[in-house]
C-alpha positions as CSV (number, residue, x, y, z in Angstrom):
1,X,313.7,-101.3,190.5
2,X,312.7,-104.5,188.8
3,X,310.6,-105.4,185.7
4,X,306.9,-105.0,186.3
5,X,304.8,-107.0,183.9
6,X,301.8,-104.6,184.4
7,X,303.9,-102.0,182.6
8,X,304.4,-104.1,179.4
9,X,301.6,-103.8,176.9
10,X,301.1,-105.5,173.5
11,X,300.4,-102.8,170.8
12,X,300.3,-104.9,167.7
13,X,301.1,-108.4,166.3
14,X,301.3,-109.9,162.9
15,X,303.2,-112.7,161.1
16,X,304.9,-113.9,164.3
17,X,306.1,-110.3,165.3
18,X,305.0,-108.4,168.3
19,X,305.3,-104.7,169.0
20,X,305.3,-103.8,172.7
21,X,305.3,-100.7,174.9
22,X,307.0,-100.6,178.3
23,X,307.4,-97.8,180.8
24,X,309.7,-97.7,183.8
25,X,311.7,-95.4,186.1
26,X,314.6,-97.7,185.5
27,X,317.6,-96.5,183.4
28,X,318.0,-97.8,179.8
29,X,321.2,-99.6,181.0
30,X,319.2,-101.5,183.6
31,X,316.5,-102.5,181.2
32,X,318.9,-103.8,178.6
33,X,320.6,-106.1,181.1
34,X,320.1,-109.8,180.2
35,X,317.4,-111.2,182.3
36,X,315.4,-108.0,182.9
37,X,312.4,-109.2,180.9
38,X,312.5,-112.9,182.2
39,X,309.0,-112.7,183.7
40,X,307.8,-112.0,180.1
41,X,309.8,-114.8,178.5
42,X,306.6,-116.8,177.6
43,X,305.3,-113.7,175.7
44,X,308.2,-112.0,174.0
45,X,309.9,-113.5,170.9
46,X,313.2,-113.0,169.3
47,X,312.7,-110.2,166.8
48,X,310.0,-108.4,168.8
49,X,310.5,-104.7,169.3
50,X,309.7,-102.9,172.6
51,X,309.0,-99.2,172.4
52,X,310.0,-97.9,175.8
53,X,309.8,-94.8,178.1
54,X,312.7,-95.1,180.6
55,X,313.9,-93.0,183.5
56,X,310.3,-91.7,183.9
57,X,311.1,-90.4,187.4
58,X,313.7,-87.9,186.0
59,X,314.7,-86.8,182.5
60,X,312.7,-89.3,180.5
61,X,314.1,-91.0,177.5
62,X,312.2,-92.9,174.8
63,X,313.5,-95.5,172.4
64,X,313.4,-99.0,171.0
65,X,314.7,-102.3,172.4
66,X,315.1,-105.3,170.1
67,X,314.6,-108.7,171.6
68,X,317.8,-110.4,170.6
69,X,317.5,-113.7,172.5
70,X,315.0,-115.7,174.5
71,X,316.2,-119.1,175.6
72,X,315.6,-121.1,178.7
73,X,313.5,-118.3,180.2
74,X,316.3,-115.8,179.9
75,X,315.4,-112.8,177.7
76,X,318.0,-110.3,176.4
77,X,317.4,-107.1,174.5
78,X,319.8,-104.9,172.6
79,X,320.8,-101.5,173.9
80,X,318.2,-98.7,173.7
81,X,318.1,-97.0,170.3
82,X,317.0,-93.6,171.5
83,X,314.4,-91.5,169.8
84,X,314.5,-87.8,169.9
85,X,317.9,-87.5,171.7
86,X,318.3,-83.8,170.8
87,X,316.1,-80.8,170.7
88,X,317.9,-77.9,169.0
89,X,315.0,-75.5,169.0
């Protein structure tokens, strides 16, 4: 699957920082591939954080992606920092 701009929502912005939410059936590894967010290159900035729900068609994961670069229309995010990776109860 590919990036769908309709699934990216701006949650908050302040002082040149944006907090986004994105949801997709894609894996975290697919989403953190350089170029995945290129269609949003005019909106996202280096330093922005994207809260994401990934793998929504299976065993969903949630986490944070950090926008590490955005140059020449090519956006790259760091690997997913997963939230709630274990449930021991």
